[in-house]
C-alpha positions in Angstrom: -0.2 -0.1 0.2 2.6 2.2 1.1 5.1 1.4 -2.7 1.5 2.4 -4.5 0.6 5.5 -2.6 4.5 6.3 -3.7 4.1 5.8 -6.8 1.0 7.7 -7.3 2.3 10.7 -6.0 5.0 10.6 -7.9 3.4 10.3 -11.2 1.3 13.2 -10.3 4.4 15.1 -9.3 5.7 14.3 -12.8 2.5 15.2 -14.6 2.4 18.6 -12.8 6.1 19.2 -13.7 5.2 18.2 -17.1 2.3 21.1 -17.0 4.3 23.7 -15.5 7.1 23.0 -17.9 4.5 22.8 -21.0 3.0 26.2 -20.1 6.2 28.0 -20.2 7.3 26.9 -23.1 3.9 28.3 -24.3 4.8 31.7 -23.2 6.1 34.0 -25.6 7.3 37.5 -25.7 6.1 40.2 -28.0 7.7 43.6 -28.2 5.5 46.6 -28.8 5.9 47.8 -32.5 6.4 51.4 -32.7 5.4 52.1 -35.9 2.1 50.3 -35.9 0.9 51.4 -32.2 -0.1 54.7 -30.8 -0.1 55.6 -27.1 -2.4 58.3 -26.9 -4.2 61.1 -24.3 -7.1 63.4 -24.1 -8.0 65.7 -21.5 -10.7 68.2 -21.0 -9.6 71.9 -22.2 -11.6 75.1 -21.1 -14.5 72.8 -20.1 -15.9 72.3 -23.8 -13.5 70.3 -25.8 -11.1 68.0 -25.4 -7.4 68.6 -26.4 -5.4 65.4 -27.7 -2.0 63.7 -27.7 0.3 61.0 -27.8 4.0 59.9 -27.1 6.2 59.1 -29.8 8.9 57.1 -28.5 8.5 54.4 -26.3 9.3 50.6 -25.6 7.7 47.8 -24.3 6.8 44.1 -24.4 4.2 41.1 -23.4 4.2 38.1 -22.4 1.7 35.5 -23.0 0.2 32.2 -24.5 -2.1 33.8 -27.3 -3.8 30.6 -27.9 -5.1 30.1 -24.4 -5.0 34.1 -24.0 -3.1 34.3 -20.8 -0.6 36.6 -19.7 2.0 36.1 -17.7 3.7 39.9 -18.1 3.3 43.5 -19.3 5.5 46.2 -19.1 6.4 49.8 -20.9 8.3 52.7 -20.8 7.5 56.0 -22.4 10.0 59.0 -22.9 8.1 62.2 -21.7 10.1 64.4 -24.3 8.1 62.8 -26.6 4.6 64.3 -26.0 3.0 65.8 -28.8 -0.7 67.3 -29.2 0.3 69.2 -32.4 1.1 72.4 -31.1 4.5 73.7 -30.8 3.9 76.3 -27.7 1.8 73.8 -25.8 4.3 70.8 -26.5 7.0 73.0 -24.7 4.8 73.8 -22.1 4.0 69.9 -21.2 7.8 69.2 -20.8 8.4 72.1 -18.2 7.9 71.3 -14.3 4.2 72.3 -14.5 3.3 69.4 -16.2 5.8 66.1 -17.2 9.1 67.9 -15.9 11.0 65.5 -18.8 14.4 66.8 -17.5 14.0 65.7 -13.9 11.4 62.7 -15.0 12.6 61.7 -18.3 10.4 58.5 -18.4 7.1 56.8 -17.2 6.4 53.3 -16.8 3.8 50.7 -16.3 4.0 47.5 -15.2 1.1 45.1 -14.9 0.6 43.4 -11.4 -2.8 40.8 -12.3 -5.5 40.6 -14.8 -9.0 39.3 -14.9 -11.2 38.5 -18.0 -14.5 40.2 -18.0 -16.4 38.7 -20.9 -14.7 39.7 -24.3 -12.4 41.8 -22.2 -9.3 42.4 -20.1 -9.0 44.5 -17.1 -5.0 44.8 -16.5 -4.2 46.1 -12.8 -0.8 47.8 -13.2 1.5 50.1 -11.5 1.8 53.8 -13.2 4.8 56.0 -12.3 4.9 59.6 -13.1 6.7 61.9 -11.9 8.4 60.2 -9.2 4.6 59.1 -8.1 3.6 55.2 -8.5 0.2 54.8 -8.5 -2.6 51.7 -9.3 -3.7 52.4 -12.8 -6.3 49.7 -14.6 -6.1 49.2 -18.3 -9.2 47.8 -19.7 -9.2 46.0 -23.7 -9.3 44.1 -25.9 -6.9 41.2 -27.2 -7.7 41.4 -31.1 -6.1 38.3 -32.0 -2.6 36.9 -33.7 -1.5 37.2 -37.6 0.6 34.5 -37.7 2.6 35.4 -40.6 3.2 38.9 -42.0 4.7 39.9 -45.5 8.1 39.9 -43.7 7.4 36.1 -41.9 6.9 38.1 -38.5 4.2 36.9 -36.0 2.1 39.9 -34.9 -0.4 40.5 -32.1 -3.3 43.6 -31.5 -4.5 44.8 -28.6 -6.6 48.0 -27.6 -7.3 49.5 -24.0 -8.0 52.6 -22.4 -7.8 54.1 -18.8 -8.3 56.8 -17.0 -6.0 59.0 -14.3 -6.2 61.9 -12.0 -3.3 63.8 -13.2 -3.1 65.6 -9.8 -3.0 62.1 -7.9 0.6 62.1 -9.6 1.6 65.9 -8.7 0.8 67.2 -11.9 -1.6 70.1 -10.5 -0.9 73.5 -12.8 -4.0 74.6 -14.5 -6.0 78.1 -14.6 -9.9 79.0 -13.5 -11.9 80.3 -15.8 -14.4 83.0 -15.1 -17.5 80.6 -15.2 -15.6 78.4 -12.4 -14.2 75.7 -14.9 -10.7 75.1 -15.4 -8.3 75.5 -18.7 -7.0 72.2 -18.1 -9.4 69.3 -16.4 -8.2 67.0 -14.3 -9.0 63.7 -15.6 -6.5 62.4 -18.3 -8.2 59.2 -20.7 -5.2 56.9 -21.6 -6.0 55.4 -25.1 -3.9 52.7 -26.7 -3.9 51.1 -30.1 -0.6 48.3 -29.7 0.5 46.0 -31.9 3.3 43.4 -31.2 5.7 41.2 -33.0 6.7 37.9 -31.8 10.3 38.1 -30.5 12.7 35.4 -32.3 
């Protein structure tokens, strides 16, 4: 009886080890394709409209099993000096200590801590570090699928996601009051991501 129990325990352990190894082997790394991705944002301006912008220099990766649609890791690093709202004077102001303070804080980062599936969407919780302050930010989005082979032999995957932050949570407090009581720049910022990744060879 003891020998049989020992054999059974060993068999179960072997199966678990094989399953863990197989799951690890299925995890693949995809790097963000800068030329086919958008890291954008929008914020209220003068109450009646929204100003939109994007960052043009960043890097990131996702480690996932595309068939099982499971994610192991997700990280991004964005160079704040690359902020672009298609307005030279405004962009210069955004780079000052009033906003991104790019000389003191040249990058901001986001690193996933956990995620959960919500129907057809995913909600990923992660730490956003901006202006030296780290806060949890949730990004909700969809996994748009995989192209096994593009014309250059690459495997590609696509994602769409959104999130919201209050810029004052990170110490970005500059604004001016309007006569009607509103603000020149709103506090809530909407993050919008269209991400295309290439499987690392």
